[in-house]
N, C-alpha and C positions, 0 to 999 in steps of 0.2 A: 367512552369518548371517542368519538371518531375523527375529530379535527380540533385544531387548536390554533387562535390567533396570536402571532408573535411581533414584536417590535422588530423591524427590518435590520435595525443596527445591531441588536443584540445577537440574532440569528446569524448575521454575515461574519460577526465576529466569533461566533461558536464556531462555525463551519470554517473559518480561517486557522483558528487555533486546533481543531481537528485534522485538517488538512497538513498543517505543519508537523504535527506529530507523526502523521503516516508518513510524510515525506524523509523526516530524520531518520526513522526506522528503517526505511527502505535503502537509503543511501548508505547506513551502517551496515545494513545486512548484504547490500551489493559489494562492499568492501570486504567482508569476511568470506563472501561467496567467491570473490576474485582470488583471495588468498589460497582458499581451499582447492580450487580450480587449478592453480600453478602448481601447489603441492601434488595434486594428483597427476599432473601433466609431468612433472619432474620425475614422479615414481614410473610412470609409463615409459618415460624415455630410457631410464635406467634399466627397466626391465628388457627393453627391447634391446640396448647396448649389450645386456648380459646374455642374449641369445633365448631369453624367455618368449613364451607366447606373447603376441602382440595385441594389446586391448586397444580398441577402437572407439570405446565409448565411455563418457563420463555420466556417471547416473546421480546427478546433484540436481534437486528442483531448484530453478531459476528463483530469485527474489521476485516479489510481486509488486508492482507500483499501479496504483489506481489514483495517483495526483489528478489525472484529467476528470475523473468524476468529480472531485471537489472543486476543480478548477470551472466546471461546468455550473454547478451551482453557485458559486462565487460570482460569476459573469451574469447569472440571471438576477441573482440579488441586486447586484451592482446597477443593472440595467432597468428593474423593476421601478415603477413610478409610485408604487404603495408603500406608505409609512408602516403598514401592518400587513404581514404575511400570513396566510391562513394554510396550514400544513395538516395533511392526511396523518393518521397514526403511523403509517408506513414511512412517510417523510420524514416525521419527528424522530423516529428510531434510528433513520440514516444521519440525517443532518444534525440533529442535536445529541442523541446518545451515541452516534459513531458506530452504529450496528448494521452495516450494510450486508447485503446477502454474500459478499466474498470476504467479509471480515475474518472469519474464522480460519479460512485458507490462507489469507495473507498473513495473519498473525503468526499462525503456525510455522508457514514457509519463513517470513522474515526474521522470527527469532531463532530460528535454528542457526543463524549466521552471527548473531550479535552477541 
């Protein structure tokens, strides 16, 4: 199957649900990331005060936020005059199944801090 026609309201609700889950995971990851950065900075400061070599970098990947990708789709759906939306198989994979080309990296990075 190359495409599917979906009720706009159902699709809009699904994209909003997926957006909310992504955003909540990102916000929790951001909190965990911030705590780890502070801990690392405290350790770096203590090492510097103790005369140890000064580290100047923190090697923690930042949490990934793709909320704008969802917001774009939501805005497009809200502005559409069509009651039925036709999605390609790729769009269905992203919008309904919530499997975007960046999903694995975002999940891997964000889950690290939750």
